[in-house]
mmCIF file of the C-alpha atoms, coordinates in Angstrom:
data_MODEL
# 
_entry.id   MODEL 
# 
loop_
_atom_site.group_PDB 
_atom_site.id 
_atom_site.type_symbol 
_atom_site.label_atom_id 
_atom_site.label_alt_id 
_atom_site.label_comp_id 
_atom_site.label_asym_id 
_atom_site.label_entity_id 
_atom_site.label_seq_id 
_atom_site.pdbx_PDB_ins_code 
_atom_site.Cartn_x 
_atom_site.Cartn_y 
_atom_site.Cartn_z 
_atom_site.occupancy 
_atom_site.B_iso_or_equiv 
_atom_site.pdbx_formal_charge 
_atom_site.auth_seq_id 
_atom_site.auth_comp_id 
_atom_site.auth_asym_id 
_atom_site.auth_atom_id 
_atom_site.pdbx_PDB_model_num 
ATOM 1   C CA . UNK A 1 1   ? -27.977 12.645  -0.420  1.00 0.00 ? 1   UNK A CA 1 
ATOM 2   C CA . UNK A 1 2   ? -25.475 14.216  2.149   1.00 0.00 ? 2   UNK A CA 1 
ATOM 3   C CA . UNK A 1 3   ? -22.457 12.712  3.610   1.00 0.00 ? 3   UNK A CA 1 
ATOM 4   C CA . UNK A 1 4   ? -18.885 12.498  4.894   1.00 0.00 ? 4   UNK A CA 1 
ATOM 5   C CA . UNK A 1 5   ? -15.956 13.999  2.926   1.00 0.00 ? 5   UNK A CA 1 
ATOM 6   C CA . UNK A 1 6   ? -13.323 12.083  1.979   1.00 0.00 ? 6   UNK A CA 1 
ATOM 7   C CA . UNK A 1 7   ? -10.868 14.442  3.825   1.00 0.00 ? 7   UNK A CA 1 
ATOM 8   C CA . UNK A 1 8   ? -12.948 13.563  6.908   1.00 0.00 ? 8   UNK A CA 1 
ATOM 9   C CA . UNK A 1 9   ? -12.624 9.901   6.264   1.00 0.00 ? 9   UNK A CA 1 
ATOM 10  C CA . UNK A 1 10  ? -9.036  10.187  5.775   1.00 0.00 ? 10  UNK A CA 1 
ATOM 11  C CA . UNK A 1 11  ? -8.649  12.240  8.845   1.00 0.00 ? 11  UNK A CA 1 
ATOM 12  C CA . UNK A 1 12  ? -10.737 9.680   10.818  1.00 0.00 ? 12  UNK A CA 1 
ATOM 13  C CA . UNK A 1 13  ? -8.766  6.731   9.241   1.00 0.00 ? 13  UNK A CA 1 
ATOM 14  C CA . UNK A 1 14  ? -5.577  8.632   10.353  1.00 0.00 ? 14  UNK A CA 1 
ATOM 15  C CA . UNK A 1 15  ? -6.763  8.796   13.967  1.00 0.00 ? 15  UNK A CA 1 
ATOM 16  C CA . UNK A 1 16  ? -7.778  5.318   14.295  1.00 0.00 ? 16  UNK A CA 1 
ATOM 17  C CA . UNK A 1 17  ? -4.256  4.101   13.072  1.00 0.00 ? 17  UNK A CA 1 
ATOM 18  C CA . UNK A 1 18  ? -2.403  6.549   15.112  1.00 0.00 ? 18  UNK A CA 1 
ATOM 19  C CA . UNK A 1 19  ? -4.374  5.295   18.139  1.00 0.00 ? 19  UNK A CA 1 
ATOM 20  C CA . UNK A 1 20  ? -3.236  1.591   16.972  1.00 0.00 ? 20  UNK A CA 1 
ATOM 21  C CA . UNK A 1 21  ? 0.364   2.821   16.584  1.00 0.00 ? 21  UNK A CA 1 
ATOM 22  C CA . UNK A 1 22  ? 0.474   1.705   12.989  1.00 0.00 ? 22  UNK A CA 1 
ATOM 23  C CA . UNK A 1 23  ? 3.506   1.637   11.196  1.00 0.00 ? 23  UNK A CA 1 
ATOM 24  C CA . UNK A 1 24  ? 4.143   2.772   7.766   1.00 0.00 ? 24  UNK A CA 1 
ATOM 25  C CA . UNK A 1 25  ? 1.238   5.444   8.538   1.00 0.00 ? 25  UNK A CA 1 
ATOM 26  C CA . UNK A 1 26  ? 1.805   7.611   5.660   1.00 0.00 ? 26  UNK A CA 1 
ATOM 27  C CA . UNK A 1 27  ? 1.821   4.444   3.094   1.00 0.00 ? 27  UNK A CA 1 
ATOM 28  C CA . UNK A 1 28  ? -1.394  3.438   4.500   1.00 0.00 ? 28  UNK A CA 1 
ATOM 29  C CA . UNK A 1 29  ? -2.868  6.972   4.087   1.00 0.00 ? 29  UNK A CA 1 
ATOM 30  C CA . UNK A 1 30  ? -1.890  7.372   0.506   1.00 0.00 ? 30  UNK A CA 1 
ATOM 31  C CA . UNK A 1 31  ? -3.895  3.708   0.130   1.00 0.00 ? 31  UNK A CA 1 
ATOM 32  C CA . UNK A 1 32  ? -7.065  5.110   1.605   1.00 0.00 ? 32  UNK A CA 1 
ATOM 33  C CA . UNK A 1 33  ? -6.458  8.468   -0.318  1.00 0.00 ? 33  UNK A CA 1 
ATOM 34  C CA . UNK A 1 34  ? -6.423  6.313   -3.867  1.00 0.00 ? 34  UNK A CA 1 
ATOM 35  C CA . UNK A 1 35  ? -8.996  4.092   -2.637  1.00 0.00 ? 35  UNK A CA 1 
ATOM 36  C CA . UNK A 1 36  ? -11.548 7.097   -1.600  1.00 0.00 ? 36  UNK A CA 1 
ATOM 37  C CA . UNK A 1 37  ? -10.717 8.921   -5.003  1.00 0.00 ? 37  UNK A CA 1 
ATOM 38  C CA . UNK A 1 38  ? -12.426 5.993   -6.915  1.00 0.00 ? 38  UNK A CA 1 
ATOM 39  C CA . UNK A 1 39  ? -15.791 5.975   -7.795  1.00 0.00 ? 39  UNK A CA 1 
ATOM 40  C CA . UNK A 1 40  ? -18.053 2.600   -7.692  1.00 0.00 ? 40  UNK A CA 1 
ATOM 41  C CA . UNK A 1 41  ? -16.764 -0.424  -6.741  1.00 0.00 ? 41  UNK A CA 1 
ATOM 42  C CA . UNK A 1 42  ? -13.255 -1.427  -7.431  1.00 0.00 ? 42  UNK A CA 1 
ATOM 43  C CA . UNK A 1 43  ? -11.418 -5.036  -7.118  1.00 0.00 ? 43  UNK A CA 1 
ATOM 44  C CA . UNK A 1 44  ? -8.350  -5.186  -5.557  1.00 0.00 ? 44  UNK A CA 1 
ATOM 45  C CA . UNK A 1 45  ? -6.484  -5.628  -8.895  1.00 0.00 ? 45  UNK A CA 1 
ATOM 46  C CA . UNK A 1 46  ? -8.012  -2.383  -10.139 1.00 0.00 ? 46  UNK A CA 1 
ATOM 47  C CA . UNK A 1 47  ? -6.920  -0.671  -6.751  1.00 0.00 ? 47  UNK A CA 1 
ATOM 48  C CA . UNK A 1 48  ? -3.214  -2.160  -7.388  1.00 0.00 ? 48  UNK A CA 1 
ATOM 49  C CA . UNK A 1 49  ? -3.364  -0.831  -11.058 1.00 0.00 ? 49  UNK A CA 1 
ATOM 50  C CA . UNK A 1 50  ? -4.555  2.792   -9.822  1.00 0.00 ? 50  UNK A CA 1 
ATOM 51  C CA . UNK A 1 51  ? -1.851  2.674   -7.192  1.00 0.00 ? 51  UNK A CA 1 
ATOM 52  C CA . UNK A 1 52  ? 0.714   1.864   -9.699  1.00 0.00 ? 52  UNK A CA 1 
ATOM 53  C CA . UNK A 1 53  ? -0.556  4.532   -12.234 1.00 0.00 ? 53  UNK A CA 1 
ATOM 54  C CA . UNK A 1 54  ? -0.006  7.299   -9.397  1.00 0.00 ? 54  UNK A CA 1 
ATOM 55  C CA . UNK A 1 55  ? 3.653   6.172   -8.904  1.00 0.00 ? 55  UNK A CA 1 
ATOM 56  C CA . UNK A 1 56  ? 3.079   3.861   -5.848  1.00 0.00 ? 56  UNK A CA 1 
ATOM 57  C CA . UNK A 1 57  ? 5.025   0.595   -5.884  1.00 0.00 ? 57  UNK A CA 1 
ATOM 58  C CA . UNK A 1 58  ? 3.609   -0.980  -2.638  1.00 0.00 ? 58  UNK A CA 1 
ATOM 59  C CA . UNK A 1 59  ? 3.759   -4.743  -2.231  1.00 0.00 ? 59  UNK A CA 1 
ATOM 60  C CA . UNK A 1 60  ? 0.633   -6.326  -2.590  1.00 0.00 ? 60  UNK A CA 1 
ATOM 61  C CA . UNK A 1 61  ? 0.331   -8.013  0.804   1.00 0.00 ? 61  UNK A CA 1 
ATOM 62  C CA . UNK A 1 62  ? 0.965   -4.483  2.255   1.00 0.00 ? 62  UNK A CA 1 
ATOM 63  C CA . UNK A 1 63  ? -1.961  -3.055  0.193   1.00 0.00 ? 63  UNK A CA 1 
ATOM 64  C CA . UNK A 1 64  ? -4.341  -6.206  0.851   1.00 0.00 ? 64  UNK A CA 1 
ATOM 65  C CA . UNK A 1 65  ? -3.560  -5.562  4.668   1.00 0.00 ? 65  UNK A CA 1 
ATOM 66  C CA . UNK A 1 66  ? -4.469  -1.911  4.363   1.00 0.00 ? 66  UNK A CA 1 
ATOM 67  C CA . UNK A 1 67  ? -7.469  -2.661  2.455   1.00 0.00 ? 67  UNK A CA 1 
ATOM 68  C CA . UNK A 1 68  ? -8.549  -5.360  5.263   1.00 0.00 ? 68  UNK A CA 1 
ATOM 69  C CA . UNK A 1 69  ? -7.997  -2.900  8.003   1.00 0.00 ? 69  UNK A CA 1 
ATOM 70  C CA . UNK A 1 70  ? -9.966  -0.369  6.195   1.00 0.00 ? 70  UNK A CA 1 
ATOM 71  C CA . UNK A 1 71  ? -12.831 -2.901  5.992   1.00 0.00 ? 71  UNK A CA 1 
ATOM 72  C CA . UNK A 1 72  ? -12.309 -3.849  9.971   1.00 0.00 ? 72  UNK A CA 1 
ATOM 73  C CA . UNK A 1 73  ? -12.619 -0.167  10.741  1.00 0.00 ? 73  UNK A CA 1 
ATOM 74  C CA . UNK A 1 74  ? -15.500 0.424   8.578   1.00 0.00 ? 74  UNK A CA 1 
ATOM 75  C CA . UNK A 1 75  ? -14.088 2.720   6.148   1.00 0.00 ? 75  UNK A CA 1 
ATOM 76  C CA . UNK A 1 76  ? -14.713 0.291   3.317   1.00 0.00 ? 76  UNK A CA 1 
ATOM 77  C CA . UNK A 1 77  ? -17.135 -2.628  2.411   1.00 0.00 ? 77  UNK A CA 1 
ATOM 78  C CA . UNK A 1 78  ? -16.185 -5.731  0.932   1.00 0.00 ? 78  UNK A CA 1 
ATOM 79  C CA . UNK A 1 79  ? -19.013 -6.783  -1.754  1.00 0.00 ? 79  UNK A CA 1 
ATOM 80  C CA . UNK A 1 80  ? -19.663 -9.962  -3.438  1.00 0.00 ? 80  UNK A CA 1 
ATOM 81  C CA . UNK A 1 81  ? -22.077 -10.098 -6.325  1.00 0.00 ? 81  UNK A CA 1 
ATOM 82  C CA . UNK A 1 82  ? -22.835 -12.979 -8.012  1.00 0.00 ? 82  UNK A CA 1 
ATOM 83  C CA . UNK A 1 83  ? -20.185 -14.905 -9.991  1.00 0.00 ? 83  UNK A CA 1 
ATOM 84  C CA . UNK A 1 84  ? -17.882 -11.632 -9.941  1.00 0.00 ? 84  UNK A CA 1 
ATOM 85  C CA . UNK A 1 85  ? -14.667 -11.190 -8.116  1.00 0.00 ? 85  UNK A CA 1 
ATOM 86  C CA . UNK A 1 86  ? -14.738 -9.318  -4.745  1.00 0.00 ? 86  UNK A CA 1 
ATOM 87  C CA . UNK A 1 87  ? -15.303 -5.632  -5.106  1.00 0.00 ? 87  UNK A CA 1 
ATOM 88  C CA . UNK A 1 88  ? -14.473 -2.777  -2.370  1.00 0.00 ? 88  UNK A CA 1 
ATOM 89  C CA . UNK A 1 89  ? -16.435 0.380   -2.035  1.00 0.00 ? 89  UNK A CA 1 
ATOM 90  C CA . UNK A 1 90  ? -16.553 3.588   0.276   1.00 0.00 ? 90  UNK A CA 1 
ATOM 91  C CA . UNK A 1 91  ? -18.625 3.119   3.445   1.00 0.00 ? 91  UNK A CA 1 
ATOM 92  C CA . UNK A 1 92  ? -20.569 6.184   2.050   1.00 0.00 ? 92  UNK A CA 1 
ATOM 93  C CA . UNK A 1 93  ? -21.592 7.406   5.522   1.00 0.00 ? 93  UNK A CA 1 
ATOM 94  C CA . UNK A 1 94  ? -25.155 9.127   5.733   1.00 0.00 ? 94  UNK A CA 1 
ATOM 95  C CA . UNK A 1 95  ? -25.781 7.907   2.105   1.00 0.00 ? 95  UNK A CA 1 
ATOM 96  C CA . UNK A 1 96  ? -27.625 4.655   1.914   1.00 0.00 ? 96  UNK A CA 1 
ATOM 97  C CA . UNK A 1 97  ? -27.611 2.896   -1.517  1.00 0.00 ? 97  UNK A CA 1 
ATOM 98  C CA . UNK A 1 98  ? -28.790 -0.320  -3.099  1.00 0.00 ? 98  UNK A CA 1 
ATOM 99  C CA . UNK A 1 99  ? -27.480 -2.011  -6.262  1.00 0.00 ? 99  UNK A CA 1 
ATOM 100 C CA . UNK A 1 100 ? -28.431 -2.959  -9.819  1.00 0.00 ? 100 UNK A CA 1 
ATOM 101 C CA . UNK A 1 101 ? -26.030 -5.592  -11.260 1.00 0.00 ? 101 UNK A CA 1 
ATOM 102 C CA . UNK A 1 102 ? -25.933 -6.529  -14.879 1.00 0.00 ? 102 UNK A CA 1 
ATOM 103 C CA . UNK A 1 103 ? -25.240 -10.291 -15.124 1.00 0.00 ? 103 UNK A CA 1 
ATOM 104 C CA . UNK A 1 104 ? -23.701 -9.993  -18.703 1.00 0.00 ? 104 UNK A CA 1 
ATOM 105 C CA . UNK A 1 105 ? -21.210 -7.027  -18.483 1.00 0.00 ? 105 UNK A CA 1 
ATOM 106 C CA . UNK A 1 106 ? -20.817 -6.926  -14.515 1.00 0.00 ? 106 UNK A CA 1 
ATOM 107 C CA . UNK A 1 107 ? -21.873 -3.299  -14.495 1.00 0.00 ? 107 UNK A CA 1 
ATOM 108 C CA . UNK A 1 108 ? -22.714 -1.933  -11.075 1.00 0.00 ? 108 UNK A CA 1 
ATOM 109 C CA . UNK A 1 109 ? -25.281 0.975   -10.718 1.00 0.00 ? 109 UNK A CA 1 
ATOM 110 C CA . UNK A 1 110 ? -25.964 2.595   -7.178  1.00 0.00 ? 110 UNK A CA 1 
ATOM 111 C CA . UNK A 1 111 ? -29.348 3.909   -6.569  1.00 0.00 ? 111 UNK A CA 1 
ATOM 112 C CA . UNK A 1 112 ? -31.428 5.176   -3.805  1.00 0.00 ? 112 UNK A CA 1 
ATOM 113 C CA . UNK A 1 113 ? -35.136 5.183   -4.030  1.00 0.00 ? 113 UNK A CA 1 
ATOM 114 C CA . UNK A 1 114 ? -36.690 6.752   -0.704  1.00 0.00 ? 114 UNK A CA 1 
ATOM 115 C CA . UNK A 1 115 ? -40.333 4.997   -1.686  1.00 0.00 ? 115 UNK A CA 1 
ATOM 116 C CA . UNK A 1 116 ? -38.398 1.510   -1.503  1.00 0.00 ? 116 UNK A CA 1 
ATOM 117 C CA . UNK A 1 117 ? -36.829 2.745   1.934   1.00 0.00 ? 117 UNK A CA 1 
ATOM 118 C CA . UNK A 1 118 ? -40.229 3.794   2.876   1.00 0.00 ? 118 UNK A CA 1 
ATOM 119 C CA . UNK A 1 119 ? -41.817 0.597   2.138   1.00 0.00 ? 119 UNK A CA 1 
ATOM 120 C CA . UNK A 1 120 ? -38.951 -1.708  3.547   1.00 0.00 ? 120 UNK A CA 1 
ATOM 121 C CA . UNK A 1 121 ? -39.297 -0.052  6.729   1.00 0.00 ? 121 UNK A CA 1 
ATOM 122 C CA . UNK A 1 122 ? -43.269 -0.400  6.692   1.00 0.00 ? 122 UNK A CA 1 
ATOM 123 C CA . UNK A 1 123 ? -42.861 -4.226  5.981   1.00 0.00 ? 123 UNK A CA 1 
ATOM 124 C CA . UNK A 1 124 ? -40.558 -4.554  8.843   1.00 0.00 ? 124 UNK A CA 1 
ATOM 125 C CA . UNK A 1 125 ? -42.708 -2.540  11.072  1.00 0.00 ? 125 UNK A CA 1 
ATOM 126 C CA . UNK A 1 126 ? -45.802 -4.900  10.054  1.00 0.00 ? 126 UNK A CA 1 
ATOM 127 C CA . UNK A 1 127 ? -44.086 -7.980  11.220  1.00 0.00 ? 127 UNK A CA 1 
ATOM 128 C CA . UNK A 1 128 ? -42.992 -6.259  14.497  1.00 0.00 ? 128 UNK A CA 1 
ATOM 129 C CA . UNK A 1 129 ? -39.365 -6.334  12.999  1.00 0.00 ? 129 UNK A CA 1 
ATOM 130 C CA . UNK A 1 130 ? -36.776 -3.783  14.181  1.00 0.00 ? 130 UNK A CA 1 
ATOM 131 C CA . UNK A 1 131 ? -34.624 -3.161  10.912  1.00 0.00 ? 131 UNK A CA 1 
ATOM 132 C CA . UNK A 1 132 ? -31.063 -2.489  11.999  1.00 0.00 ? 132 UNK A CA 1 
ATOM 133 C CA . UNK A 1 133 ? -29.602 -2.558  8.112   1.00 0.00 ? 133 UNK A CA 1 
ATOM 134 C CA . UNK A 1 134 ? -30.437 -4.108  4.857   1.00 0.00 ? 134 UNK A CA 1 
ATOM 135 C CA . UNK A 1 135 ? -29.135 -4.531  1.296   1.00 0.00 ? 135 UNK A CA 1 
ATOM 136 C CA . UNK A 1 136 ? -31.027 -4.871  -2.082  1.00 0.00 ? 136 UNK A CA 1 
ATOM 137 C CA . UNK A 1 137 ? -29.050 -6.370  -5.070  1.00 0.00 ? 137 UNK A CA 1 
ATOM 138 C CA . UNK A 1 138 ? -31.458 -6.461  -8.449  1.00 0.00 ? 138 UNK A CA 1 
ATOM 139 C CA . UNK A 1 139 ? -29.682 -8.658  -10.925 1.00 0.00 ? 139 UNK A CA 1 
ATOM 140 C CA . UNK A 1 140 ? -30.799 -8.374  -14.734 1.00 0.00 ? 140 UNK A CA 1 
ATOM 141 C CA . UNK A 1 141 ? -29.365 -6.406  -17.947 1.00 0.00 ? 141 UNK A CA 1 
ATOM 142 C CA . UNK A 1 142 ? -28.299 -3.064  -17.896 1.00 0.00 ? 142 UNK A CA 1 
ATOM 143 C CA . UNK A 1 143 ? -29.600 -0.719  -20.821 1.00 0.00 ? 143 UNK A CA 1 
ATOM 144 C CA . UNK A 1 144 ? -26.508 -1.209  -23.112 1.00 0.00 ? 144 UNK A CA 1 
ATOM 145 C CA . UNK A 1 145 ? -26.414 -5.141  -23.070 1.00 0.00 ? 145 UNK A CA 1 
ATOM 146 C CA . UNK A 1 146 ? -30.235 -5.096  -23.372 1.00 0.00 ? 146 UNK A CA 1 
ATOM 147 C CA . UNK A 1 147 ? -29.746 -2.709  -26.883 1.00 0.00 ? 147 UNK A CA 1 
ATOM 148 C CA . UNK A 1 148 ? -27.179 -5.259  -27.998 1.00 0.00 ? 148 UNK A CA 1 
ATOM 149 C CA . UNK A 1 149 ? -29.199 -8.234  -27.268 1.00 0.00 ? 149 UNK A CA 1 
ATOM 150 C CA . UNK A 1 150 ? -30.532 -10.051 -30.108 1.00 0.00 ? 150 UNK A CA 1 
ATOM 151 C CA . UNK A 1 151 ? -34.315 -10.667 -30.350 1.00 0.00 ? 151 UNK A CA 1 
ATOM 152 C CA . UNK A 1 152 ? -35.537 -14.090 -29.282 1.00 0.00 ? 152 UNK A CA 1 
ATOM 153 C CA . UNK A 1 153 ? -37.780 -13.918 -32.204 1.00 0.00 ? 153 UNK A CA 1 
ATOM 154 C CA . UNK A 1 154 ? -37.836 -11.625 -35.474 1.00 0.00 ? 154 UNK A CA 1 
# 
């Protein structure tokens, strides 16, 4: 699964912000750099914590506005999984994926299964539907939660 590098993403974000005449450009680039260095799906609070750990002391409103701008420009996606706080993930250009979500511990596993992708396209085609995008979220228990679960019957 190829994709666009984090450096390319950061350069593209810089270009768009410069075209907008954005203030505090370097601070915003620091935020996107930290965001792009994360893996998986993070909450706003987790991003704030990582920024603090890296020595940045940005105002919460400034970080939230920057994150909102990243979503508006397509550099991040806002995800709301059942009964979990809003999470953010990279846009993963050129790397489509779906999600397995554990309803017990909240773990999120990204996956890409070409046979599922092909089947979805075939279903859309059979119905005369031109698919533009889709998302798949499968809810259940991860292997760790399944292993720690007590059997229903002895």
